[in-house]
PDBQT receptor file of N, H, CA, C and O in Angstrom, charges set to zero:
ATOM      1  N   UNK A   1     234.329 194.947 123.506  1.00  0.00    +0.000 N 
ATOM      2  CA  UNK A   1     235.667 195.118 123.039  1.00  0.00    +0.000 C 
ATOM      3  C   UNK A   1     236.626 194.621 124.126  1.00  0.00    +0.000 C 
ATOM      4  O   UNK A   1     236.506 194.996 125.292  1.00  0.00    +0.000 OA
ATOM      5  N   UNK A   2     237.549 193.800 123.739  1.00  0.00    +0.000 N 
ATOM      6  H   UNK A   2     237.647 193.495 122.792  1.00  0.00    +0.000 HD
ATOM      7  CA  UNK A   2     238.529 193.228 124.657  1.00  0.00    +0.000 C 
ATOM      8  C   UNK A   2     239.625 194.249 124.938  1.00  0.00    +0.000 C 
ATOM      9  O   UNK A   2     240.101 194.934 124.033  1.00  0.00    +0.000 OA
ATOM     10  N   UNK A   3     240.015 194.339 126.199  1.00  0.00    +0.000 N 
ATOM     11  H   UNK A   3     239.629 193.783 126.935  1.00  0.00    +0.000 HD
ATOM     12  CA  UNK A   3     241.067 195.269 126.587  1.00  0.00    +0.000 C 
ATOM     13  C   UNK A   3     242.331 194.510 126.973  1.00  0.00    +0.000 C 
ATOM     14  O   UNK A   3     242.312 193.289 127.129  1.00  0.00    +0.000 OA
ATOM     15  N   UNK A   4     243.419 195.238 127.123  1.00  0.00    +0.000 N 
ATOM     16  H   UNK A   4     243.435 196.230 126.996  1.00  0.00    +0.000 HD
ATOM     17  CA  UNK A   4     244.675 194.643 127.540  1.00  0.00    +0.000 C 
ATOM     18  C   UNK A   4     244.528 194.023 128.932  1.00  0.00    +0.000 C 
ATOM     19  O   UNK A   4     245.169 193.017 129.239  1.00  0.00    +0.000 OA
ATOM     20  N   UNK A   5     243.694 194.618 129.757  1.00  0.00    +0.000 N 
ATOM     21  H   UNK A   5     243.174 195.435 129.508  1.00  0.00    +0.000 HD
ATOM     22  CA  UNK A   5     243.435 194.065 131.100  1.00  0.00    +0.000 C 
ATOM     23  C   UNK A   5     242.701 192.734 131.005  1.00  0.00    +0.000 C 
ATOM     24  O   UNK A   5     242.978 191.816 131.777  1.00  0.00    +0.000 OA
ATOM     25  N   UNK A   6     241.775 192.625 130.073  1.00  0.00    +0.000 N 
ATOM     26  H   UNK A   6     241.550 193.370 129.446  1.00  0.00    +0.000 HD
ATOM     27  CA  UNK A   6     241.061 191.362 129.857  1.00  0.00    +0.000 C 
ATOM     28  C   UNK A   6     242.037 190.266 129.434  1.00  0.00    +0.000 C 
ATOM     29  O   UNK A   6     241.977 189.144 129.937  1.00  0.00    +0.000 OA
ATOM     30  N   UNK A   7     242.922 190.595 128.519  1.00  0.00    +0.000 N 
ATOM     31  H   UNK A   7     242.970 191.506 128.111  1.00  0.00    +0.000 HD
ATOM     32  CA  UNK A   7     243.922 189.632 128.038  1.00  0.00    +0.000 C 
ATOM     33  C   UNK A   7     244.787 189.172 129.210  1.00  0.00    +0.000 C 
ATOM     34  O   UNK A   7     245.031 187.976 129.374  1.00  0.00    +0.000 OA
ATOM     35  N   UNK A   8     245.246 190.118 130.020  1.00  0.00    +0.000 N 
ATOM     36  H   UNK A   8     245.047 191.089 129.887  1.00  0.00    +0.000 HD
ATOM     37  CA  UNK A   8     246.088 189.791 131.170  1.00  0.00    +0.000 C 
ATOM     38  C   UNK A   8     245.369 188.856 132.140  1.00  0.00    +0.000 C 
ATOM     39  O   UNK A   8     245.950 187.887 132.630  1.00  0.00    +0.000 OA
ATOM     40  N   UNK A   9     244.120 189.154 132.407  1.00  0.00    +0.000 N 
ATOM     41  H   UNK A   9     243.648 189.941 132.009  1.00  0.00    +0.000 HD
ATOM     42  CA  UNK A   9     243.329 188.330 133.335  1.00  0.00    +0.000 C 
ATOM     43  C   UNK A   9     243.151 186.919 132.783  1.00  0.00    +0.000 C 
ATOM     44  O   UNK A   9     243.303 185.941 133.515  1.00  0.00    +0.000 OA
ATOM     45  N   UNK A  10     242.829 186.810 131.499  1.00  0.00    +0.000 N 
ATOM     46  H   UNK A  10     242.706 187.604 130.904  1.00  0.00    +0.000 HD
ATOM     47  CA  UNK A  10     242.638 185.493 130.874  1.00  0.00    +0.000 C 
ATOM     48  C   UNK A  10     243.923 184.673 130.888  1.00  0.00    +0.000 C 
ATOM     49  O   UNK A  10     243.891 183.454 131.054  1.00  0.00    +0.000 OA
ATOM     50  N   UNK A  11     245.052 185.353 130.712  1.00  0.00    +0.000 N 
ATOM     51  H   UNK A  11     245.079 186.343 130.577  1.00  0.00    +0.000 HD
ATOM     52  CA  UNK A  11     246.343 184.658 130.657  1.00  0.00    +0.000 C 
ATOM     53  C   UNK A  11     246.941 184.444 132.045  1.00  0.00    +0.000 C 
ATOM     54  O   UNK A  11     247.891 183.677 132.203  1.00  0.00    +0.000 OA
ATOM     55  N   UNK A  12     246.386 185.120 133.048  1.00  0.00    +0.000 N 
ATOM     56  H   UNK A  12     245.614 185.743 132.919  1.00  0.00    +0.000 HD
ATOM     57  CA  UNK A  12     246.918 184.996 134.399  1.00  0.00    +0.000 C 
ATOM     58  C   UNK A  12     248.261 185.677 134.564  1.00  0.00    +0.000 C 
ATOM     59  O   UNK A  12     249.128 185.205 135.299  1.00  0.00    +0.000 OA
ATOM     60  N   UNK A  13     248.423 186.802 133.863  1.00  0.00    +0.000 N 
ATOM     61  H   UNK A  13     247.719 187.186 133.266  1.00  0.00    +0.000 HD
ATOM     62  CA  UNK A  13     249.673 187.551 133.914  1.00  0.00    +0.000 C 
ATOM     63  C   UNK A  13     249.369 189.026 134.157  1.00  0.00    +0.000 C 
ATOM     64  O   UNK A  13     248.206 189.423 134.218  1.00  0.00    +0.000 OA
ATOM     65  N   UNK A  14     250.404 189.827 134.293  1.00  0.00    +0.000 N 
ATOM     66  H   UNK A  14     251.349 189.504 134.244  1.00  0.00    +0.000 HD
ATOM     67  CA  UNK A  14     250.218 191.260 134.495  1.00  0.00    +0.000 C 
ATOM     68  C   UNK A  14     249.950 191.964 133.164  1.00  0.00    +0.000 C 
ATOM     69  O   UNK A  14     250.245 191.441 132.089  1.00  0.00    +0.000 OA
ATOM     70  N   UNK A  15     249.388 193.149 133.270  1.00  0.00    +0.000 N 
ATOM     71  H   UNK A  15     249.148 193.574 134.142  1.00  0.00    +0.000 HD
ATOM     72  CA  UNK A  15     249.171 193.984 132.094  1.00  0.00    +0.000 C 
ATOM     73  C   UNK A  15     250.516 194.303 131.447  1.00  0.00    +0.000 C 
ATOM     74  O   UNK A  15     250.619 194.379 130.223  1.00  0.00    +0.000 OA
ATOM     75  N   UNK A  16     251.545 194.489 132.272  1.00  0.00    +0.000 N 
ATOM     76  H   UNK A  16     251.462 194.427 133.267  1.00  0.00    +0.000 HD
ATOM     77  CA  UNK A  16     252.880 194.782 131.742  1.00  0.00    +0.000 C 
ATOM     78  C   UNK A  16     253.378 193.646 130.858  1.00  0.00    +0.000 C 
ATOM     79  O   UNK A  16     253.997 193.900 129.825  1.00  0.00    +0.000 OA
ATOM     80  N   UNK A  17     253.122 192.403 131.241  1.00  0.00    +0.000 N 
ATOM     81  H   UNK A  17     252.620 192.196 132.081  1.00  0.00    +0.000 HD
ATOM     82  CA  UNK A  17     253.554 191.259 130.424  1.00  0.00    +0.000 C 
ATOM     83  C   UNK A  17     252.853 191.253 129.078  1.00  0.00    +0.000 C 
ATOM     84  O   UNK A  17     253.472 190.986 128.048  1.00  0.00    +0.000 OA
ATOM     85  N   UNK A  18     251.567 191.547 129.090  1.00  0.00    +0.000 N 
ATOM     86  H   UNK A  18     251.065 191.764 129.926  1.00  0.00    +0.000 HD
ATOM     87  CA  UNK A  18     250.817 191.600 127.830  1.00  0.00    +0.000 C 
ATOM     88  C   UNK A  18     251.362 192.729 126.963  1.00  0.00    +0.000 C 
ATOM     89  O   UNK A  18     251.531 192.561 125.755  1.00  0.00    +0.000 OA
ATOM     90  N   UNK A  19     251.635 193.862 127.568  1.00  0.00    +0.000 N 
ATOM     91  H   UNK A  19     251.498 193.999 128.549  1.00  0.00    +0.000 HD
ATOM     92  CA  UNK A  19     252.199 194.994 126.830  1.00  0.00    +0.000 C 
ATOM     93  C   UNK A  19     253.532 194.625 126.201  1.00  0.00    +0.000 C 
ATOM     94  O   UNK A  19     253.805 194.980 125.054  1.00  0.00    +0.000 OA
ATOM     95  N   UNK A  20     254.364 193.910 126.954  1.00  0.00    +0.000 N 
ATOM     96  H   UNK A  20     254.143 193.622 127.886  1.00  0.00    +0.000 HD
ATOM     97  CA  UNK A  20     255.666 193.497 126.411  1.00  0.00    +0.000 C 
ATOM     98  C   UNK A  20     255.511 192.601 125.192  1.00  0.00    +0.000 C 
ATOM     99  O   UNK A  20     256.274 192.709 124.232  1.00  0.00    +0.000 OA
ATOM    100  N   UNK A  21     254.523 191.720 125.234  1.00  0.00    +0.000 N 
ATOM    101  H   UNK A  21     253.903 191.632 126.014  1.00  0.00    +0.000 HD
ATOM    102  CA  UNK A  21     254.282 190.832 124.088  1.00  0.00    +0.000 C 
ATOM    103  C   UNK A  21     253.765 191.631 122.899  1.00  0.00    +0.000 C 
ATOM    104  O   UNK A  21     254.239 191.453 121.777  1.00  0.00    +0.000 OA
ATOM    105  N   UNK A  22     252.801 192.504 123.139  1.00  0.00    +0.000 N 
ATOM    106  H   UNK A  22     252.416 192.648 124.051  1.00  0.00    +0.000 HD
ATOM    107  CA  UNK A  22     252.223 193.311 122.057  1.00  0.00    +0.000 C 
ATOM    108  C   UNK A  22     253.283 194.175 121.390  1.00  0.00    +0.000 C 
ATOM    109  O   UNK A  22     253.323 194.285 120.165  1.00  0.00    +0.000 OA
ATOM    110  N   UNK A  23     254.149 194.793 122.208  1.00  0.00    +0.000 N 
ATOM    111  H   UNK A  23     254.116 194.704 123.204  1.00  0.00    +0.000 HD
ATOM    112  CA  UNK A  23     255.156 195.719 121.688  1.00  0.00    +0.000 C 
ATOM    113  C   UNK A  23     256.491 195.048 121.396  1.00  0.00    +0.000 C 
ATOM    114  O   UNK A  23     257.433 195.694 120.938  1.00  0.00    +0.000 OA
ATOM    115  N   UNK A  24     256.566 193.751 121.665  1.00  0.00    +0.000 N 
ATOM    116  H   UNK A  24     255.801 193.226 122.038  1.00  0.00    +0.000 HD
ATOM    117  CA  UNK A  24     257.786 192.977 121.438  1.00  0.00    +0.000 C 
ATOM    118  C   UNK A  24     258.997 193.623 122.118  1.00  0.00    +0.000 C 
ATOM    119  O   UNK A  24     260.057 193.795 121.517  1.00  0.00    +0.000 OA
ATOM    120  N   UNK A  25     258.802 193.969 123.384  1.00  0.00    +0.000 N 
ATOM    121  H   UNK A  25     257.941 193.829 123.872  1.00  0.00    +0.000 HD
ATOM    122  CA  UNK A  25     259.872 194.554 124.185  1.00  0.00    +0.000 C 
ATOM    123  C   UNK A  25     259.999 193.774 125.486  1.00  0.00    +0.000 C 
ATOM    124  O   UNK A  25     259.080 193.051 125.868  1.00  0.00    +0.000 OA
ATOM    125  N   UNK A  26     261.101 193.913 126.148  1.00  0.00    +0.000 N 
ATOM    126  H   UNK A  26     261.848 194.501 125.837  1.00  0.00    +0.000 HD
ATOM    127  CA  UNK A  26     261.283 193.295 127.451  1.00  0.00    +0.000 C 
ATOM    128  C   UNK A  26     261.337 191.778 127.386  1.00  0.00    +0.000 C 
ATOM    129  O   UNK A  26     261.269 191.170 126.318  1.00  0.00    +0.000 OA
ATOM    130  N   UNK A  27     261.460 191.206 128.544  1.00  0.00    +0.000 N 
ATOM    131  H   UNK A  27     261.515 191.701 129.412  1.00  0.00    +0.000 HD
ATOM    132  CA  UNK A  27     261.585 189.758 128.634  1.00  0.00    +0.000 C 
ATOM    133  C   UNK A  27     260.289 189.122 129.099  1.00  0.00    +0.000 C 
ATOM    134  O   UNK A  27     259.726 189.504 130.125  1.00  0.00    +0.000 OA
ATOM    135  N   UNK A  28     259.824 188.149 128.334  1.00  0.00    +0.000 N 
ATOM    136  H   UNK A  28     260.281 187.839 127.500  1.00  0.00    +0.000 HD
ATOM    137  CA  UNK A  28     258.658 187.351 128.686  1.00  0.00    +0.000 C 
ATOM    138  C   UNK A  28     259.007 185.919 128.313  1.00  0.00    +0.000 C 
ATOM    139  O   UNK A  28     259.502 185.661 127.216  1.00  0.00    +0.000 OA
ATOM    140  N   UNK A  29     258.751 184.988 129.226  1.00  0.00    +0.000 N 
ATOM    141  H   UNK A  29     258.349 185.198 130.117  1.00  0.00    +0.000 HD
ATOM    142  CA  UNK A  29     259.051 183.589 128.939  1.00  0.00    +0.000 C 
ATOM    143  C   UNK A  29     258.329 183.120 127.686  1.00  0.00    +0.000 C 
ATOM    144  O   UNK A  29     257.246 183.610 127.365  1.00  0.00    +0.000 OA
ATOM    145  N   UNK A  30     258.923 182.177 126.984  1.00  0.00    +0.000 N 
ATOM    146  H   UNK A  30     259.803 181.779 127.244  1.00  0.00    +0.000 HD
ATOM    147  CA  UNK A  30     258.362 181.706 125.716  1.00  0.00    +0.000 C 
ATOM    148  C   UNK A  30     256.968 181.105 125.891  1.00  0.00    +0.000 C 
ATOM    149  O   UNK A  30     256.081 181.356 125.075  1.00  0.00    +0.000 OA
ATOM    150  N   UNK A  31     256.767 180.311 126.949  1.00  0.00    +0.000 N 
ATOM    151  H   UNK A  31     257.488 180.107 127.611  1.00  0.00    +0.000 HD
ATOM    152  CA  UNK A  31     255.447 179.704 127.189  1.00  0.00    +0.000 C 
ATOM    153  C   UNK A  31     254.401 180.780 127.462  1.00  0.00    +0.000 C 
ATOM    154  O   UNK A  31     253.275 180.703 126.971  1.00  0.00    +0.000 OA
ATOM    155  N   UNK A  32     254.782 181.777 128.242  1.00  0.00    +0.000 N 
ATOM    156  H   UNK A  32     255.697 181.840 128.640  1.00  0.00    +0.000 HD
ATOM    157  CA  UNK A  32     253.869 182.886 128.552  1.00  0.00    +0.000 C 
ATOM    158  C   UNK A  32     253.567 183.688 127.296  1.00  0.00    +0.000 C 
ATOM    159  O   UNK A  32     252.418 184.058 127.054  1.00  0.00    +0.000 OA
ATOM    160  N   UNK A  33     254.591 183.957 126.498  1.00  0.00    +0.000 N 
ATOM    161  H   UNK A  33     255.524 183.656 126.694  1.00  0.00    +0.000 HD
ATOM    162  CA  UNK A  33     254.412 184.699 125.248  1.00  0.00    +0.000 C 
ATOM    163  C   UNK A  33     253.416 183.984 124.330  1.00  0.00    +0.000 C 
ATOM    164  O   UNK A  33     252.518 184.606 123.763  1.00  0.00    +0.000 OA
ATOM    165  N   UNK A  34     253.589 182.686 124.196  1.00  0.00    +0.000 N 
ATOM    166  H   UNK A  34     254.319 182.180 124.656  1.00  0.00    +0.000 HD
ATOM    167  CA  UNK A  34     252.694 181.907 123.328  1.00  0.00    +0.000 C 
ATOM    168  C   UNK A  34     251.269 181.915 123.859  1.00  0.00    +0.000 C 
ATOM    169  O   UNK A  34     250.317 182.022 123.085  1.00  0.00    +0.000 OA
ATOM    170  N   UNK A  35     251.111 181.799 125.204  1.00  0.00    +0.000 N 
ATOM    171  H   UNK A  35     251.884 181.712 125.833  1.00  0.00    +0.000 HD
ATOM    172  CA  UNK A  35     249.775 181.810 125.808  1.00  0.00    +0.000 C 
ATOM    173  C   UNK A  35     249.094 183.152 125.545  1.00  0.00    +0.000 C 
ATOM    174  O   UNK A  35     247.920 183.191 125.178  1.00  0.00    +0.000 OA
ATOM    175  N   UNK A  36     249.818 184.238 125.729  1.00  0.00    +0.000 N 
ATOM    176  H   UNK A  36     250.772 184.207 126.028  1.00  0.00    +0.000 HD
ATOM    177  CA  UNK A  36     249.250 185.576 125.500  1.00  0.00    +0.000 C 
ATOM    178  C   UNK A  36     248.903 185.752 124.023  1.00  0.00    +0.000 C 
ATOM    179  O   UNK A  36     247.826 186.252 123.696  1.00  0.00    +0.000 OA
ATOM    180  N   UNK A  37     249.796 185.348 123.137  1.00  0.00    +0.000 N 
ATOM    181  H   UNK A  37     250.671 184.942 123.402  1.00  0.00    +0.000 HD
ATOM    182  CA  UNK A  37     249.537 185.485 121.699  1.00  0.00    +0.000 C 
ATOM    183  C   UNK A  37     248.319 184.677 121.278  1.00  0.00    +0.000 C 
ATOM    184  O   UNK A  37     247.552 185.121 120.424  1.00  0.00    +0.000 OA
ATOM    185  N   UNK A  38     248.132 183.514 121.855  1.00  0.00    +0.000 N 
ATOM    186  H   UNK A  38     248.756 183.154 122.549  1.00  0.00    +0.000 HD
ATOM    187  CA  UNK A  38     246.968 182.681 121.518  1.00  0.00    +0.000 C 
ATOM    188  C   UNK A  38     245.673 183.350 121.974  1.00  0.00    +0.000 C 
ATOM    189  O   UNK A  38     244.679 183.343 121.249  1.00  0.00    +0.000 OA
ATOM    190  N   UNK A  39     245.685 183.924 123.170  1.00  0.00    +0.000 N 
ATOM    191  H   UNK A  39     246.493 183.930 123.759  1.00  0.00    +0.000 HD
ATOM    192  CA  UNK A  39     244.494 184.620 123.669  1.00  0.00    +0.000 C 
ATOM    193  C   UNK A  39     244.203 185.843 122.810  1.00  0.00    +0.000 C 
ATOM    194  O   UNK A  39     243.044 186.126 122.505  1.00  0.00    +0.000 OA
ATOM    195  N   UNK A  40     245.240 186.567 122.420  1.00  0.00    +0.000 N 
ATOM    196  H   UNK A  40     246.182 186.337 122.668  1.00  0.00    +0.000 HD
ATOM    197  CA  UNK A  40     245.061 187.731 121.541  1.00  0.00    +0.000 C 
ATOM    198  C   UNK A  40     244.399 187.289 120.232  1.00  0.00    +0.000 C 
ATOM    199  O   UNK A  40     243.482 187.943 119.734  1.00  0.00    +0.000 OA
ATOM    200  N   UNK A  41     244.871 186.186 119.697  1.00  0.00    +0.000 N 
ATOM    201  H   UNK A  41     245.615 185.655 120.102  1.00  0.00    +0.000 HD
ATOM    202  CA  UNK A  41     244.314 185.666 118.438  1.00  0.00    +0.000 C 
ATOM    203  C   UNK A  41     242.864 185.222 118.614  1.00  0.00    +0.000 C 
ATOM    204  O   UNK A  41     242.013 185.530 117.780  1.00  0.00    +0.000 OA
ATOM    205  N   UNK A  42     242.585 184.507 119.688  1.00  0.00    +0.000 N 
ATOM    206  H   UNK A  42     243.277 184.257 120.366  1.00  0.00    +0.000 HD
ATOM    207  CA  UNK A  42     241.231 183.998 119.940  1.00  0.00    +0.000 C 
ATOM    208  C   UNK A  42     240.218 185.119 120.136  1.00  0.00    +0.000 C 
ATOM    209  O   UNK A  42     239.068 185.005 119.712  1.00  0.00    +0.000 OA
ATOM    210  N   UNK A  43     240.643 186.193 120.774  1.00  0.00    +0.000 N 
ATOM    211  H   UNK A  43     241.577 186.286 121.118  1.00  0.00    +0.000 HD
ATOM    212  CA  UNK A  43     239.726 187.292 121.081  1.00  0.00    +0.000 C 
ATOM    213  C   UNK A  43     239.720 188.379 120.012  1.00  0.00    +0.000 C 
ATOM    214  O   UNK A  43     238.966 189.347 120.113  1.00  0.00    +0.000 OA
ATOM    215  N   UNK A  44     240.559 188.222 118.986  1.00  0.00    +0.000 N 
ATOM    216  H   UNK A  44     241.171 187.436 118.904  1.00  0.00    +0.000 HD
ATOM    217  CA  UNK A  44     240.673 189.243 117.938  1.00  0.00    +0.000 C 
ATOM    218  C   UNK A  44     241.020 190.606 118.528  1.00  0.00    +0.000 C 
ATOM    219  O   UNK A  44     240.509 191.636 118.087  1.00  0.00    +0.000 OA
ATOM    220  N   UNK A  45     241.893 190.599 119.529  1.00  0.00    +0.000 N 
ATOM    221  H   UNK A  45     242.308 189.762 119.888  1.00  0.00    +0.000 HD
ATOM    222  CA  UNK A  45     242.300 191.840 120.198  1.00  0.00    +0.000 C 
ATOM    223  C   UNK A  45     243.078 192.740 119.245  1.00  0.00    +0.000 C 
ATOM    224  O   UNK A  45     243.978 192.298 118.532  1.00  0.00    +0.000 OA
ATOM    225  N   UNK A  46     242.703 194.008 119.259  1.00  0.00    +0.000 N 
ATOM    226  H   UNK A  46     241.971 194.367 119.839  1.00  0.00    +0.000 HD
ATOM    227  CA  UNK A  46     243.419 195.033 118.501  1.00  0.00    +0.000 C 
ATOM    228  C   UNK A  46     243.649 196.190 119.467  1.00  0.00    +0.000 C 
ATOM    229  O   UNK A  46     242.694 196.680 120.070  1.00  0.00    +0.000 OA
ATOM    230  N   UNK A  47     244.899 196.640 119.627  1.00  0.00    +0.000 N 
ATOM    231  H   UNK A  47     245.674 196.242 119.137  1.00  0.00    +0.000 HD
ATOM    232  CA  UNK A  47     245.150 197.764 120.529  1.00  0.00    +0.000 C 
ATOM    233  C   UNK A  47     244.345 198.998 120.121  1.00  0.00    +0.000 C 
ATOM    234  O   UNK A  47     244.188 199.290 118.936  1.00  0.00    +0.000 OA
ATOM    235  N   UNK A  48     243.844 199.706 121.115  1.00  0.00    +0.000 N 
ATOM    236  H   UNK A  48     243.971 199.469 122.078  1.00  0.00    +0.000 HD
ATOM    237  CA  UNK A  48     243.067 200.914 120.882  1.00  0.00    +0.000 C 
ATOM    238  C   UNK A  48     244.014 202.034 120.465  1.00  0.00    +0.000 C 
ATOM    239  O   UNK A  48     244.822 202.499 121.268  1.00  0.00    +0.000 OA
ATOM    240  N   UNK A  49     243.913 202.463 119.220  1.00  0.00    +0.000 N 
ATOM    241  H   UNK A  49     243.256 202.085 118.568  1.00  0.00    +0.000 HD
ATOM    242  CA  UNK A  49     244.831 203.466 118.685  1.00  0.00    +0.000 C 
ATOM    243  C   UNK A  49     244.691 204.810 119.392  1.00  0.00    +0.000 C 
ATOM    244  O   UNK A  49     245.682 205.516 119.576  1.00  0.00    +0.000 OA
ATOM    245  N   UNK A  50     243.479 205.169 119.787  1.00  0.00    +0.000 N 
ATOM    246  H   UNK A  50     242.674 204.596 119.637  1.00  0.00    +0.000 HD
ATOM    247  CA  UNK A  50     243.278 206.435 120.492  1.00  0.00    +0.000 C 
ATOM    248  C   UNK A  50     244.003 206.408 121.827  1.00  0.00    +0.000 C 
ATOM    249  O   UNK A  50     244.674 207.374 122.192  1.00  0.00    +0.000 OA
ATOM    250  N   UNK A  51     243.874 205.313 122.554  1.00  0.00    +0.000 N 
ATOM    251  H   UNK A  51     243.329 204.528 122.257  1.00  0.00    +0.000 HD
ATOM    252  CA  UNK A  51     244.551 205.192 123.846  1.00  0.00    +0.000 C 
ATOM    253  C   UNK A  51     246.063 205.232 123.669  1.00  0.00    +0.000 C 
ATOM    254  O   UNK A  51     246.767 205.858 124.462  1.00  0.00    +0.000 OA
ATOM    255  N   UNK A  52     246.559 204.572 122.642  1.00  0.00    +0.000 N 
ATOM    256  H   UNK A  52     245.988 204.064 121.998  1.00  0.00    +0.000 HD
ATOM    257  CA  UNK A  52     248.001 204.572 122.406  1.00  0.00    +0.000 C 
ATOM    258  C   UNK A  52     248.499 205.981 122.092  1.00  0.00    +0.000 C 
ATOM    259  O   UNK A  52     249.564 206.384 122.559  1.00  0.00    +0.000 OA
ATOM    260  N   UNK A  53     247.737 206.722 121.309  1.00  0.00    +0.000 N 
ATOM    261  H   UNK A  53     246.872 206.395 120.929  1.00  0.00    +0.000 HD
ATOM    262  CA  UNK A  53     248.124 208.086 120.950  1.00  0.00    +0.000 C 
ATOM    263  C   UNK A  53     248.129 208.972 122.189  1.00  0.00    +0.000 C 
ATOM    264  O   UNK A  53     249.053 209.761 122.388  1.00  0.00    +0.000 OA
ATOM    265  N   UNK A  54     247.102 208.842 123.017  1.00  0.00    +0.000 N 
ATOM    266  H   UNK A  54     246.352 208.201 122.855  1.00  0.00    +0.000 HD
ATOM    267  CA  UNK A  54     247.047 209.646 124.236  1.00  0.00    +0.000 C 
ATOM    268  C   UNK A  54     248.213 209.307 125.161  1.00  0.00    +0.000 C 
ATOM    269  O   UNK A  54     248.821 210.201 125.751  1.00  0.00    +0.000 OA
ATOM    270  N   UNK A  55     248.521 208.030 125.287  1.00  0.00    +0.000 N 
ATOM    271  H   UNK A  55     248.027 207.304 124.809  1.00  0.00    +0.000 HD
ATOM    272  CA  UNK A  55     249.619 207.611 126.145  1.00  0.00    +0.000 C 
ATOM    273  C   UNK A  55     250.955 208.156 125.640  1.00  0.00    +0.000 C 
ATOM    274  O   UNK A  55     251.798 208.587 126.427  1.00  0.00    +0.000 OA
ATOM    275  N   UNK A  56     251.134 208.134 124.338  1.00  0.00    +0.000 N 
ATOM    276  H   UNK A  56     250.450 207.784 123.699  1.00  0.00    +0.000 HD
ATOM    277  CA  UNK A  56     252.383 208.615 123.755  1.00  0.00    +0.000 C 
ATOM    278  C   UNK A  56     252.444 210.129 123.672  1.00  0.00    +0.000 C 
ATOM    279  O   UNK A  56     253.492 210.698 123.370  1.00  0.00    +0.000 OA
ATOM    280  N   UNK A  57     251.315 210.786 123.942  1.00  0.00    +0.000 N 
ATOM    281  H   UNK A  57     250.463 210.323 124.188  1.00  0.00    +0.000 HD
ATOM    282  CA  UNK A  57     251.218 212.250 123.936  1.00  0.00    +0.000 C 
ATOM    283  C   UNK A  57     251.614 212.838 122.594  1.00  0.00    +0.000 C 
ATOM    284  O   UNK A  57     252.305 213.855 122.525  1.00  0.00    +0.000 OA
ATOM    285  N   UNK A  58     251.173 212.194 121.543  1.00  0.00    +0.000 N 
ATOM    286  H   UNK A  58     250.612 211.368 121.599  1.00  0.00    +0.000 HD
ATOM    287  CA  UNK A  58     251.447 212.688 120.189  1.00  0.00    +0.000 C 
ATOM    288  C   UNK A  58     250.125 213.152 119.586  1.00  0.00    +0.000 C 
ATOM    289  O   UNK A  58     249.456 212.404 118.873  1.00  0.00    +0.000 OA
ATOM    290  N   UNK A  59     249.766 214.374 119.877  1.00  0.00    +0.000 N 
ATOM    291  H   UNK A  59     250.309 214.981 120.457  1.00  0.00    +0.000 HD
ATOM    292  CA  UNK A  59     248.511 214.917 119.414  1.00  0.00    +0.000 C 
ATOM    293  C   UNK A  59     248.670 215.562 118.046  1.00  0.00    +0.000 C 
ATOM    294  O   UNK A  59     249.700 216.170 117.755  1.00  0.00    +0.000 OA
ATOM    295  N   UNK A  60     247.669 215.432 117.226  1.00  0.00    +0.000 N 
ATOM    296  H   UNK A  60     246.832 214.938 117.463  1.00  0.00    +0.000 HD
ATOM    297  CA  UNK A  60     247.676 216.027 115.896  1.00  0.00    +0.000 C 
ATOM    298  C   UNK A  60     246.695 217.205 115.879  1.00  0.00    +0.000 C 
ATOM    299  O   UNK A  60     245.871 217.322 114.972  1.00  0.00    +0.000 OA
ATOM    300  N   UNK A  61     246.791 218.059 116.870  1.00  0.00    +0.000 N 
ATOM    301  H   UNK A  61     247.460 217.965 117.607  1.00  0.00    +0.000 HD
ATOM    302  CA  UNK A  61     245.861 219.172 117.009  1.00  0.00    +0.000 C 
ATOM    303  C   UNK A  61     246.566 220.487 116.722  1.00  0.00    +0.000 C 
ATOM    304  O   UNK A  61     247.678 220.724 117.192  1.00  0.00    +0.000 OA
ATOM    305  N   UNK A  62     245.918 221.326 115.957  1.00  0.00    +0.000 N 
ATOM    306  H   UNK A  62     245.014 221.133 115.575  1.00  0.00    +0.000 HD
ATOM    307  CA  UNK A  62     246.441 222.659 115.706  1.00  0.00    +0.000 C 
ATOM    308  C   UNK A  62     245.767 223.605 116.696  1.00  0.00    +0.000 C 
ATOM    309  O   UNK A  62     244.619 224.001 116.498  1.00  0.00    +0.000 OA
ATOM    310  N   UNK A  63     246.480 223.962 117.754  1.00  0.00    +0.000 N 
ATOM    311  H   UNK A  63     247.413 223.640 117.915  1.00  0.00    +0.000 HD
ATOM    312  CA  UNK A  63     245.898 224.783 118.810  1.00  0.00    +0.000 C 
ATOM    313  C   UNK A  63     245.515 226.181 118.322  1.00  0.00    +0.000 C 
ATOM    314  O   UNK A  63     244.740 226.859 118.997  1.00  0.00    +0.000 OA
ATOM    315  N   UNK A  64     246.015 226.625 117.206  1.00  0.00    +0.000 N 
ATOM    316  H   UNK A  64     246.645 226.074 116.659  1.00  0.00    +0.000 HD
ATOM    317  CA  UNK A  64     245.658 227.944 116.677  1.00  0.00    +0.000 C 
ATOM    318  C   UNK A  64     244.170 228.005 116.336  1.00  0.00    +0.000 C 
ATOM    319  O   UNK A  64     243.572 229.081 116.330  1.00  0.00    +0.000 OA
ATOM    320  N   UNK A  65     243.573 226.830 116.049  1.00  0.00    +0.000 N 
ATOM    321  H   UNK A  65     244.059 225.957 116.054  1.00  0.00    +0.000 HD
ATOM    322  CA  UNK A  65     242.144 226.783 115.725  1.00  0.00    +0.000 C 
ATOM    323  C   UNK A  65     241.274 227.088 116.921  1.00  0.00    +0.000 C 
ATOM    324  O   UNK A  65     240.083 227.354 116.759  1.00  0.00    +0.000 OA
ATOM    325  N   UNK A  66     241.834 227.058 118.128  1.00  0.00    +0.000 N 
ATOM    326  H   UNK A  66     242.802 226.842 118.260  1.00  0.00    +0.000 HD
ATOM    327  CA  UNK A  66     241.034 227.224 119.337  1.00  0.00    +0.000 C 
ATOM    328  C   UNK A  66     241.250 228.572 120.019  1.00  0.00    +0.000 C 
ATOM    329  O   UNK A  66     240.781 228.771 121.139  1.00  0.00    +0.000 OA
ATOM    330  N   UNK A  67     241.937 229.485 119.377  1.00  0.00    +0.000 N 
ATOM    331  H   UNK A  67     242.318 229.323 118.467  1.00  0.00    +0.000 HD
ATOM    332  CA  UNK A  67     242.203 230.762 120.030  1.00  0.00    +0.000 C 
ATOM    333  C   UNK A  67     241.121 231.776 119.723  1.00  0.00    +0.000 C 
ATOM    334  O   UNK A  67     241.187 232.911 120.194  1.00  0.00    +0.000 OA
TER     335      UNK A  67
């Protein structure tokens, strides 16, 4: 499974740049954006939803079940 770090390494950019392209935020040069998007397409990269949920701290857990 390809990770955001793999994409960054292949594109020769930072993980932050890849994140900006994926989330369409921040400033990334057009040539860099296209290079990252092409690598994402070639590798069939899909962001890991579990990792994104953990990062955003949006848990769908009912803690009452664990008392």
